[in-house]
C-alpha positions as CSV (number, residue, x, y, z in Angstrom):
1,M,15.3,-23.5,-29.6
2,A,15.4,-20.7,-26.9
3,E,18.1,-18.9,-28.7
4,L,16.3,-19.2,-32.0
5,V,13.2,-17.9,-30.6
6,F,15.1,-14.7,-29.3
7,I,16.6,-14.3,-32.8
8,V,13.1,-14.6,-34.5
9,L,11.3,-12.4,-32.1
10,P,12.6,-9.1,-33.3
11,T,11.7,-9.9,-37.0
12,F,8.1,-10.5,-35.8
13,G,8.3,-7.3,-33.7
14,L,9.0,-5.1,-36.8
15,I,6.3,-6.9,-38.9
16,G,3.9,-6.6,-36.0
17,L,4.8,-2.8,-35.7
18,G,3.9,-2.3,-39.4
19,W,0.7,-4.3,-39.0
20,L,-0.3,-2.3,-35.9
21,A,0.4,1.0,-37.7
22,G,-1.8,-0.1,-40.5
23,Q,-4.5,-1.2,-38.1
24,L,-4.4,2.0,-36.3
25,K,-4.4,3.8,-39.5
26,L,-1.1,5.5,-38.7
27,L,0.3,4.3,-41.9
28,G,-1.8,3.6,-45.1
29,N,-1.4,1.5,-48.3
30,R,0.4,4.3,-50.0
31,A,3.0,4.5,-47.2
32,G,3.6,0.8,-47.5
33,D,4.1,1.0,-51.2
34,G,6.5,4.0,-50.8
35,L,8.4,2.2,-48.2
36,S,8.8,-0.9,-50.3
37,D,9.8,1.1,-53.4
38,Y,12.4,2.9,-51.2
39,V,13.9,-0.4,-50.0
40,F,13.9,-1.9,-53.4
41,L,15.4,1.1,-55.3
42,L,17.8,2.5,-52.8
43,A,18.4,0.4,-49.6
44,V,18.8,-3.0,-51.2
45,P,21.1,-1.8,-53.9
46,S,23.3,-0.1,-51.4
47,L,23.5,-3.3,-49.4
48,I,24.5,-5.4,-52.4
49,F,27.1,-2.9,-53.3
50,R,28.5,-2.7,-49.7
51,T,28.5,-6.5,-49.4
52,L,30.3,-7.1,-52.8
53,S,32.7,-4.1,-52.5
54,E,33.9,-5.0,-48.9
55,G,34.2,-8.8,-49.8
56,G,37.6,-10.2,-50.5
57,T,38.7,-13.0,-52.9
58,P,38.4,-16.4,-51.2
59,T,41.5,-18.2,-50.4
60,E,39.8,-21.6,-50.3
61,N,38.0,-23.2,-53.2
62,P,34.3,-22.5,-52.7
63,W,32.9,-24.1,-55.8
64,G,31.8,-27.2,-54.3
65,Y,30.1,-25.4,-51.5
66,W,28.2,-22.9,-53.9
67,I,27.1,-25.8,-56.1
68,A,25.7,-27.7,-53.2
69,Y,23.7,-24.6,-52.0
70,F,22.6,-23.2,-55.4
71,G,21.9,-26.8,-56.7
72,G,19.3,-26.8,-53.9
73,V,18.0,-23.5,-54.9
74,A,17.6,-24.5,-58.6
75,V,15.5,-27.5,-57.6
76,V,13.1,-25.9,-55.3
77,W,12.7,-22.7,-57.5
78,T,11.9,-24.8,-60.5
79,V,9.5,-27.1,-58.6
80,A,7.8,-24.1,-57.1
81,M,7.2,-22.5,-60.4
82,L,5.9,-25.7,-62.0
83,L,3.4,-26.2,-59.1
84,A,2.4,-22.5,-59.4
85,T,1.6,-22.9,-63.1
86,K,0.3,-26.5,-63.2
87,L,-1.4,-26.9,-59.9
88,F,-2.4,-23.5,-58.8
89,G,-3.1,-21.9,-62.2
90,R,-0.8,-18.9,-61.9
91,D,0.8,-17.1,-64.7
92,R,4.6,-16.9,-65.2
93,R,5.2,-13.7,-63.3
94,E,3.3,-15.1,-60.2
95,A,5.2,-18.5,-60.7
96,A,8.5,-16.6,-60.4
97,I,7.6,-15.0,-57.1
98,H,6.7,-18.6,-55.8
99,G,10.1,-19.8,-57.0
100,F,11.9,-16.9,-55.6
101,S,10.1,-17.4,-52.2
102,A,10.9,-21.0,-52.0
103,G,14.6,-20.4,-52.7
104,Q,15.5,-17.1,-51.0
105,S,16.7,-17.4,-47.4
106,N,16.2,-14.8,-44.6
107,T,20.0,-14.5,-44.0
108,V,20.6,-11.2,-42.3
109,L,17.7,-11.3,-39.8
110,V,17.9,-14.9,-38.8
111,G,20.7,-16.7,-40.7
112,V,23.8,-14.7,-39.7
113,P,23.2,-14.7,-35.9
114,L,22.1,-18.2,-35.7
115,I,25.0,-19.5,-37.8
116,L,27.7,-17.5,-36.2
117,N,26.2,-18.6,-32.7
118,V,26.5,-22.3,-33.8
119,Y,29.9,-22.3,-35.6
120,G,31.6,-19.1,-34.3
121,D,34.7,-17.9,-36.2
122,A,35.0,-21.3,-38.0
123,G,31.6,-20.4,-39.8
124,A,32.2,-16.9,-40.6
125,I,34.2,-17.5,-43.8
126,P,31.7,-19.9,-45.5
127,L,28.8,-17.7,-44.2
128,F,30.1,-14.6,-45.8
129,L,31.3,-16.3,-49.0
130,L,27.7,-17.2,-49.4
131,L,26.3,-14.0,-48.4
132,A,28.4,-12.1,-50.9
133,I,26.7,-13.7,-53.9
134,H,23.3,-14.9,-52.5
135,L,21.3,-11.7,-52.6
136,P,22.7,-10.4,-55.9
137,I,22.2,-13.7,-57.8
138,M,18.8,-14.3,-56.3
139,M,17.4,-10.8,-56.9
140,S,18.9,-10.5,-60.4
141,A,17.4,-13.9,-61.4
142,A,14.0,-13.1,-60.0
143,A,14.0,-9.5,-61.8
144,I,14.9,-11.0,-65.1
145,L,12.3,-13.8,-64.9
146,I,9.5,-11.3,-64.0
147,E,10.6,-8.6,-66.5
148,T,10.8,-11.1,-69.5
149,A,7.6,-13.2,-68.5
150,S,5.3,-10.4,-69.8
151,E,6.7,-10.7,-73.3
152,G,4.7,-14.0,-73.9
153,G,7.5,-16.1,-75.1
154,K,8.5,-13.9,-78.2
155,G,12.2,-14.3,-78.7
156,F,13.1,-10.9,-79.9
157,A,10.8,-9.1,-77.3
158,I,12.3,-11.2,-74.5
159,A,15.9,-10.4,-75.6
160,K,15.0,-6.7,-75.9
161,K,13.4,-6.7,-72.3
162,L,16.2,-8.6,-70.9
163,A,18.8,-6.2,-72.3
164,L,16.8,-3.2,-71.0
165,T,16.5,-4.9,-67.5
166,I,20.3,-5.5,-67.4
167,V,21.2,-1.9,-68.2
168,T,18.5,-0.2,-66.0
169,H,17.6,-2.4,-63.0
170,P,18.8,-1.0,-59.6
171,I,19.6,-4.5,-58.3
172,I,21.7,-5.5,-61.4
173,L,23.4,-2.2,-61.5
174,A,24.4,-2.5,-57.9
175,L,25.7,-5.9,-58.6
176,V,27.9,-4.7,-61.6
177,A,29.2,-1.7,-59.6
178,G,30.0,-3.9,-56.6
179,L,31.9,-6.4,-58.7
180,I,33.8,-3.7,-60.3
181,A,34.7,-2.1,-57.0
182,Q,35.7,-5.6,-55.6
183,R,37.9,-6.2,-58.8
184,Y,39.7,-3.0,-58.5
185,G,40.0,-2.9,-54.7
186,F,37.8,0.1,-54.2
187,R,36.1,0.3,-50.7
188,P,34.0,3.3,-49.8
189,S,35.5,5.4,-47.0
190,G,34.8,8.5,-45.1
191,A,31.6,10.3,-46.0
192,L,30.8,7.9,-48.9
193,K,31.1,4.8,-46.7
194,S,28.8,6.5,-44.1
195,F,26.4,7.2,-46.7
196,V,26.3,3.8,-48.1
197,D,26.3,2.2,-44.7
198,Q,23.3,4.2,-43.5
199,L,21.2,3.4,-46.5
200,A,22.1,-0.4,-46.4
201,A,21.2,-0.4,-42.6
202,T,17.7,0.7,-43.4
203,A,17.0,-2.2,-45.7
204,S,15.8,-4.9,-43.4
205,P,13.8,-2.9,-40.7
206,C,12.0,-0.8,-43.5
207,A,11.3,-3.9,-45.4
208,L,9.8,-5.8,-42.3
209,V,7.6,-2.7,-41.4
210,A,6.4,-2.5,-45.0
211,M,5.5,-6.3,-45.0
212,G,3.6,-5.7,-41.7
213,L,1.5,-3.1,-43.6
214,A,1.0,-5.7,-46.4
215,L,-0.2,-8.3,-44.0
216,K,-2.7,-5.8,-42.6
217,R,-3.8,-5.3,-46.2
218,F,-3.9,-8.9,-47.5
219,G,-4.2,-11.0,-44.3
220,F,-1.9,-13.6,-42.7
221,V,-3.6,-16.7,-44.3
222,S,-3.8,-15.4,-47.8
223,D,-3.5,-18.2,-50.5
224,L,-2.9,-20.9,-47.9
225,K,-2.2,-23.8,-50.1
226,A,0.4,-22.0,-52.0
227,V,2.0,-20.6,-48.9
228,A,2.0,-24.1,-47.2
229,T,3.8,-25.4,-50.4
230,I,6.3,-22.7,-50.5
231,S,7.0,-23.1,-46.8
232,T,7.6,-26.8,-47.2
233,L,10.0,-26.3,-50.2
234,K,11.9,-23.7,-48.3
235,L,12.1,-25.2,-44.8
236,V,12.3,-28.9,-45.5
237,V,13.1,-29.7,-49.3
238,H,15.8,-27.0,-49.7
239,P,17.9,-27.9,-46.6
240,F,17.5,-31.5,-47.4
241,L,18.9,-31.2,-50.9
242,V,21.7,-29.1,-49.8
243,W,22.5,-31.6,-47.0
244,L,22.5,-34.5,-49.6
245,L,24.8,-32.6,-51.9
246,A,27.1,-31.1,-49.3
247,F,27.5,-34.1,-47.0
248,H,27.1,-37.0,-49.3
249,V,27.9,-36.1,-53.0
250,L,30.4,-33.2,-53.1
251,S,33.7,-32.8,-51.2
252,V,32.6,-30.0,-48.8
253,P,34.5,-29.6,-45.4
254,P,32.1,-30.3,-42.5
255,V,31.7,-27.0,-41.1
256,W,31.2,-25.4,-44.6
257,A,28.6,-28.1,-45.3
258,G,26.8,-27.4,-42.0
259,V,26.8,-23.7,-42.8
260,A,25.2,-24.4,-46.2
261,V,22.5,-26.6,-44.8
262,L,21.6,-24.0,-42.1
263,F,21.7,-21.2,-44.7
264,A,19.1,-23.2,-46.8
265,A,17.1,-24.1,-43.7
266,M,16.3,-20.3,-43.1
267,P,12.7,-19.1,-43.7
268,C,11.6,-17.2,-46.7
269,G,13.4,-13.9,-47.0
270,I,11.9,-10.6,-46.8
271,N,13.1,-9.9,-50.3
272,A,10.4,-12.2,-51.6
273,Y,7.8,-9.7,-50.4
274,L,9.9,-6.7,-51.6
275,I,10.2,-8.0,-55.2
276,A,6.4,-8.9,-55.2
277,A,5.5,-5.5,-54.0
278,R,7.7,-4.0,-56.6
279,Y,6.0,-5.6,-59.5
280,K,2.6,-5.6,-57.9
281,V,2.3,-9.5,-58.4
282,A,1.6,-12.2,-55.7
283,E,2.0,-9.8,-52.8
284,P,-0.4,-11.7,-50.5
285,T,1.3,-15.0,-51.3
286,A,4.8,-13.5,-50.8
287,S,4.1,-11.7,-47.5
288,A,2.2,-14.7,-45.9
289,A,5.0,-17.1,-47.0
290,V,7.5,-14.9,-45.2
291,A,5.5,-14.8,-41.9
292,V,4.3,-18.3,-41.9
293,S,7.7,-19.9,-42.7
294,T,9.5,-17.7,-40.2
295,A,7.1,-18.9,-37.5
296,I,7.4,-22.6,-38.4
297,S,11.3,-22.3,-38.8
298,V,11.6,-22.2,-34.9
299,V,10.8,-25.9,-35.1
300,T,12.3,-27.0,-38.4
301,V,15.6,-25.2,-37.9
302,S,16.1,-26.9,-34.6
303,G,15.6,-30.3,-36.4
304,W,18.2,-29.4,-38.9
305,L,20.7,-28.4,-36.2
306,W,20.1,-31.9,-34.8
307,V,20.6,-33.6,-38.3
308,I,23.9,-31.9,-38.9
309,G,25.1,-32.7,-35.3
310,A,25.2,-29.1,-34.2
311,V,23.2,-29.7,-30.9
C-alpha cells in the first residue's frame, strides 16, 4: 500500500497544482479550457500515434487476454450508460461520459509503474499489448458515441455524422496513422521522433493540471451519487469481471491474467475528463470521478493485489 500511495501522490500533486492555480486566480477557466483542448487535439493524438507506431506485432496469441479485459469494459460501460439514463435521468451524451469513465483506466500515471513493480519484465509484454490498443479503442468509441448521440436516432443523420467523425476526428486520425505506421514498419526518428515525443510527454501532466482547474470550477463532490456509481463500477465491478473471465473462463496465462485484472482495477483515467471537457458535457461528473476513484483506489487496488496473489 505504501508503494501505491507514492505512485498516486504525484497524480494528486498535479491536480492540486491546477486547483491551487485556479484558487489563487493565476489561471482562469479560459486557461483550463485551452489546456484541455491542447491535450485533446495535439498531445493525446501524438501519444496514440507514438504508442501504435512503436508497438510490434505480438508473438503470443493475445485474443483471450484482450477479450477478458474488453469484455469487462463492455459490461461496465453499458451498465453505466443505462444507469445514467434510467436512474439519473441524463441524456445520451452524458451517458456516454458515464460509460467511458467507468471503463477507462488510468494506465500511464498509476497502472504502468504499479504493474511493472508487481510483475517486472514478465508483465511488460501483456501490459504494453493492452496499452497499445486501450487508449485508441476507448477514445474512438467515446467520441463516436457522443458525436452521434446528438442526431436523435435518425439513421441517415447518424451515419453522416459517424462518417464525418471518422475522417476528421484527431483521435481517430491518430489511430489510423499509427496503425499504418505500424503496418509498414515506420518509426519516427531524429527530429520527427523528438517532436512527437515532446508532444506526447505533455499529455498527462497538462491534463491533470487542467482537471485541477476544473475541480476548482465544479467542486470535488459534484454529482455525488453518479460519481459513487461510476467509481464502484470502475474499481470493483470491472476488475471482478476481468478476474472472472481471465482466471476462470478463458485460457489466459497467470501473469497475463494478473496484469489484466490490475489494469482493470486502476481508477478512472484522466481522459474521461478530457473528453468531457472537449464536448462540454458532464464535466463535473468526470472530474470528480477521476479524483474520487483515484483516492479510493489506494484501498481497492491493494485488495485486488491480494485476490490475484501478488502480495
